[in-house]
C-alpha positions, 0 to 999 in steps of 0.5 A: 634872520639877518639884522642887515637885510633891511639896512644893507645886504642879506647874506646872499648879497654879500656873498654875490658881492664877494663873488663879483668882487674877486672875478673883477679882480682875477679878470681885472677887467674894470678897475674903476668898478672893482675899487667902487665895490671894495669901497661899498663892500667896506660898509654894506657887507662888513661893518653891517654883518653882526657876524652871528651866524644865524644864516646858517640855521635857515640856509638849507646847506648851513652856509654861515655868512658871518664866517666869510666876513671875518676871514675877510676881516682877518685877511684885511690886517696889516702888521701893524693892527695884528701887533696891536691886538697882540698887545691887547690880548696879552694884556687883558687886566689891564684892558678890562681895566681901564673899561671899568674906569672909562665906564665910571668916569663916563657914568660919572659926567652922566649923572652931572650933566644929565641925559638930554645934554650928554646925548646932545654932546656924544652925538655931536662928538660922533658926527665931528669925529666922522663916526669914529667915535662910538656911540653913547646911549643912555642905557651905557653901564658904569664900570663893573666892581672888581671881584672881591674874594672873601674867605679864600683859601688856596685850591689844590696848592694851585692858587685857585680862590674859593669863596667859603661864605654860610649858604642857605641851602644844604648840600646834600648832592655829591657835587659841592664846587663849582668853577666859574669863569666870569666874562671879560665884559662882565668883569668890565661893565657893571649894572647901569643907571636905571637898573633896579638892582645895582649889584654886578652880574658876577656878585649875583652869580656869585650870590646865587651860587651860594645860596644853592650850597655851592663853593665857587671856585675861580680859575687862577689868573681869572683878569687875564683870561678871555675866550678870545671872541673879541678877537675873532669875530673882528678878523683877529684868528691868532690872538683869539685862539690863543686866548682860547687855548689859555682859557682852556689850560686855566679851566682845566687846572681849576677843574681837576681835568673835568671832574667839575662843572665848568659856569660860563656868565655869557651865553656868547662866551659859552658857544665860543668855548665849545666851538674852540676847546678840545678837552671835553669840559663841562662847560655851562652857561647860568640857565642850563647849569640852575636847571641841572644842578641849582634848581633841587636846591633852591626855593623858587618863589613866582612874584607877581610879574610879567617877564618877556624873554628874548634869546641871543643868537648864540643861546638860540644856536645852542638850542637854550630858548626853552630853558630860558623860558622855564627858569622864567616860569619859575620866577614869574607869573606871566612869561611872553616869547615875542613872536618873530624877534631876531638877532638884536644886531648889538654884536659885541659892539655894533650898537655902538659903532654901527647903531643904525644896524641895531635900529634896523634889526629891532625895528 
């Protein structure tokens, strides 16, 4: 399962490397070799680990080497990096806003220069920076449109904005409302230049929910909310846990202490929430929500197309592959699940910062 196995190290080799570094630190028998191993591990063991945890699914005793690497990252962070992470965590609305602006500017430059020139310039900048500048690619999305709440009303005095639109399906079942938590990455990233549908994912989710007859309720202060995965995966556990607690409390208020289900539009975020939440909220990603709640209220029309499915690491760990195929088969005449396709190696941002990991995973 490991995306770095053909590039740097396997999970087992990472464990052996960490063990040898610890042994040399304890015995002090070869300081030169210790320094060399620590320098090499920074790239081979840390930077190229996707920390997706799929290794635990094939390990006979369930060892998740990604957890080990995240713990090592946590121990490597000093006061300055922790202070920066705290500032970012406390100002998520500004962070996602800055991402939207930056992505829109880059998208505009791409439109002006074209793909070949843009690719050459960005590769040059990355090379001059010694790999510090992330690698641009033609599929880089533009900034997402801000979520517009039309016809908003106050929700139970809590200020939770709900969108009331005319819908194409009558609501006959008991469930009429759904809490929608749009992930911070989807609040920031919109469609790419070549996407056939130029609507943002958040817009599409709301339109689908309205078509199925639901009233959509957003949690209060949604632009500040985050599951904390972006921090925890980089070793900032304290900041990540704080964001998770903040999100859980906001969703409890919006859902009337769990009376309403919560739809999360990214499976990695949902997996993180299920790992960290303790309140028993009904958390669902789009595939499960469509099958359990929306499908009876929608009319599906199978298009004469072929769809290939890639199940993300988090969705795989939650056992959602079969559900994803079932939804796709309602929408397309032919559905393909490619054999032997594992983790894509993107790992949040590794496709930008360590693109060779992404390339090795997809080889």
